[in-house]
N, C-alpha and C positions, 0 to 999 in steps of 0.2 A: 356607447355604438363604436365600433371598429369599421368602418367603411372608406375604401380608396377608390376613385376613380382617376383614370389617366389616359392620355393621348400623347402616343411619341412613336418613335422609330425604333426597331429592332436593330441593335449594335453589332450582331454577329448571327450566322446562322445558328438556329437553334438544334440541339442534338436530343434525340430521344434516348433516355435511360429506362432500366428497371430495377426495382427494390429486389431485395433477396427472395421475396413472395411473388417476384414477376408481374408488379403492379407499375405501368408506364408513367412516367414523368418528364419533364424537362426544366431546366432552369435557364433563363436568357434575362440580358438587361436591355431596357429601353431608356432611351434618351429623350427625355422630356423637357421642353423649351421653358425658361423662367418668364414671366410676363415683362421683365424689365432689361434694360442695358446695363452693361458694367460702365467704369468710368472712361473707358476706351470707345465706347461706343457698341461695343458687341454683345450679341445676344450669349447667354450661358445657358448651361442645361444641366439637370440633374440625371443621374446614371442610376437606375433603380432596378434592384435585382427582383425577378418575378419567378415564381413556381407555378407550373400547371401540372394537373394531374389526369391520368386515365384518357379517354377519348380526347379530351380536349388537348391534352399533350401531344397525342398521336397528329391531329390535324393541324396545330401548331406547327409541327416539325415538317409534315408533307406539304403544307401550302404556303408557309412564310420564309422569308430568306433576309438578310442583312439589309436594312433600309426599309421594310415593309411598315407602314403605317398600321397602328394598332390602337384599340381602346381597351383597357383593362379594367374591370372590375373586380375588386376583392377586398381582403383584409390584410393589415400590418402584422407580421410575425416577428417575435425577437426570439434570439437565442444565444448561446454561448458555447464555446469548446475551448480546449486546452490545445494549443498549437505544438509542433514537435520539440519546442525549446521549453516547455511547460508553461507558456504566457496564455493569460486568459484572454481570448478573443470573442468579440461580440458580434452579431449579425443581425440585419434588419431586412426583411425581403416581404414582398408581397404576394399573398397566395390568392392565386386568378381563379375567381368564382366563374369568371365569363372574358373571354377574349373575342373581340369584334373585328374582323378584318375591314378595314376602311378604303382599300382600294383594290382594283381587281389584280389579278396575277399578271396580266399583261402591262398594267401600268407600272407594276414592282418591275419588272423584267426591263421594261424600257428603260427605267430609270437608273438601274443597275448597269447597263450597257453603255449609258451615257458617261463619258471619259471625265467630266468634271466630278462625278460621284465618287470615283475613287481617290480624289484629292481634297475632298471635303468632307466636315464632320457630318454625321447623320442627320444633326437636328437644323444643317442649314437649309433643309428643303421646306420646312413648313412656310418659309418668306419667299420661296422661289416663284410660288406662282404657276408651275408648270404642272403640280399634281392636284389642282382642286378637283374637289367631288363636286357634282352638281347636287344640292341637296333640295331643291326647289320643289321637285316632284318626285312622287312615288314611283321608284322602279318595278314596284310589284302590282302596279294598278292593273294590268293586263293579264295576270298571272293566272286567274281563274278561281277555283274553289279555296276556301280558307284553309290554312294547314297548322295545326296545333302541335306543337313539341313540348315535352317534357324532359327532366333531367333522364328518366328510365328510358327514353327513346335515344340518346345520345350514348349509353353505355352499351 
């Protein structure tokens, strides 16, 4: 089974691109905190390449920015290519099946306007305590009727 689940912050604003057949996609990197500190007592992070396709890629580029907190579900894909000098290069990336936005756009914008944000690493904010999301109650309790979405609705 090839399944990946990640929670982290986007390191740069995602850019929408298109294949030669006009299929939209985006590549972006997510900084994911490690669960332990290094010898100096600092938290380290892994920077993981993500690829999203179609409507999901469009939504990521439209609604997310550098520093946005996201949850990614997908699978690992490996590949290789020859660089301009003829050296074999290997790639590992996550193909996103699902990208969940874990904070509102206003929370993301407010954090990016914070002067400390520009001087810190994107993964420093999981411990900051200022971007906690209340998960004790269901935000859709008063929403009304049930809504069912499937993949064909999103395309």
